[in-house]
Steps between C-alpha positions, in 0.01 A plus 500: 500500500739307721837417351681175569858438393579133442836332461552147362813305583701269280289190558191698397675586169672163445288368214177560309286316754630711789473822297140415408419451868670831586303680230176351633582645843565847359190507285273373781530835682481826302687684776817301416622766261881488523695177470867436568658174388817299554689297243377143444610267779552127509229275358638203694797412722720420198419826320691831493376842596518739203699747711765236571524431124542873441787522749652201315462700179698783649772256607510360144529851355789585733687179413407437136359826373159339422223304673302336221485150649375615836267769363342245268365324811331826595366540148344157512348572843325819388395358164329213681327738740362722219395199294333321791317818597363520146607860462492664158832662573848467349754498781801443272583871455505545881727199541733617223522847653570356846789289376637781287496750788650249743800469266511876459490607865689201653343575837399236752215722621368561151518126417317404820224758438389347169304220670262740672486718188392213272267359763320834532470534121334162474269555796389839371396331175313233695311756711456767235664749740753766402869409539709752694878448499649510850812682373278799414355539853743345756780745564854395600816704535795429272649307794199270508331654806121500493339842529170434679359851493586573136348167405186564702447827314575350159280196548211714626528743208523217243221277626244771576411498130515124458195305612659154508861394454748214528846597626810281522647481849859482620665782300507866402753735342716804566474829309728366228273204439730241657298222661544424871335229705385443854633195685348162411132497592490873425176472304331498842654843562391622157139405574514683833636812333215498246248449780627805685513720188140429391358508854387139492248373754697177520811338353435136407809282461411174326738209536496120536427488875195608701681761704736466794509198729588502870814306419686325218286204374822320404582485872170515685216270400197697378574837667205733550444783247547860601185699419639841589835651594650844524763659279745470788429132553545443129843664510613279784370175347621581147846593625523170679411291200123513441538588131142531379542873436801722442555677835555840338153488346343648810675837482306657209159383622566581864532869414139501378371235741408261219442138604668212320303180435707190419285270286540162325450517123408135492260518799339844448219415740746503791511832687879481547690727739416866555798725584398825669661795679343415832338173606184562709563484872242227556673276248842568656375404847345178365836357392835484675710466181449561127772281346833324529777526244870427488824477307801273504859598438621729781802532725542677836813699574522469878715755686573503872684769701486590863350846572394533136196697604709781646730528199363795300452425128575126527210384282561780248863393457398136454241593240756720321692179424197348331443821307863504388461153350158586356316251717147581620363347817156367598487528879722620784388371842731593786567440868714676759817331377388342173400606151367279224483602136276285284601500128394306195754239388490650151614836643791370701624214281872525436540791740482317833871509588560863401192613691600317816856633473385860449253479789783369720713799407214749527342416840739241653229259625559227758345247266361493147364216287272444204221250560379355172204282396235736635142562386265783597130464576263794540168470685298805394175665604351818644307279742822415681493832685154416642594157629735476797759223509547459124877466523464253787258285297729503199809408701311230686380348172856481371626357828240224491621415149856484636611793285762740626452873434826659385360853498170675571411851391165676559430838341389789718167510315431141617403417142737207469733264683798369308697197618813341361529123508736241355409438136455134578214599736338745258199299380433353846517845654246649257264209568543538877415870487211446262346228718531726807312784332291318237173600664643851527 
């Protein structure tokens, strides 16, 4: 029998109505045997995510030594869910234990993990599936580093004797039982790990959107959906702000060549987006691009020095300055006498003067300045390598929109072209690029 691993996000666990819909999806296909869930998300724009309330609980514990007022909001939330689901199940002991252990361990990771834990307990009761605690199967080191291979072995060994299970996402534990978490959105990674360990035929990730879109619908009017993209395209788009799926989710499933299907819990009839190791060649040749994504909030450290290209180790010495101040960089386009280092504003904030001064002393440039107010836009697609003149079309589209390109960087794989523009031109630039390639 085929095995599907399904993961439901926070909106799919937000209230009894959403949970009932999620349960209907699971039970409609007997191959959906293993389910990973997030903590309940927002029910409306004024609501709070349960995970945010749990982080607030940790803050309360650190400051006041208790978190009753904040945790009571979580109690009410789960009581309402259980009551509205009509479950013959007393959740109070689970809530009591969660609060008691949060006070005992005083750990931000443990506090944050209780949303997924309680969500999985409730959903297992709704489905009639066995509950499996993530801390018993997801292995972390005592430094909080995830051990993928040990986890794969442990998950496989545990689940081989369990026909159907619900597992909380987002966390695991070290050998001493201390809980550690993935980064926010890590339930996506948890689901992918389970999929690999049980040899799933597919990993279904259910959320509140019908897959990836060609561009951000808040910027582009009615962008086209993406029916299929590769793991590599996903990495590029996710890194640049297309946040439908945690970008690290591809690593476990890529090892076993397991496709990911992004689906909409509230529109289950929609096919969503299929993420695969290799998009068929005929599909690649049909389209010039797959998607457009971007981020605001960057600066460019521009360095100029005559005969820079003949000065051995010049770039290495410049980058050593950024390393010294613990600043990572995004891109590093260069010319014969120029070098540009693109960094996120959040990385360089408060360090601008000391970095410029140290670069001056390290490489003695003719000129150095930091250009602020920059945004990056990535145009991504395997089809770009099959269509000559892609960079020319992109630049022409921006020129027609009267938008100046501050930097352009194309990877050697020809998978993407990244441009930097003034943040004031960001939305217009994305629309200009989209309109140029909208028929792909």
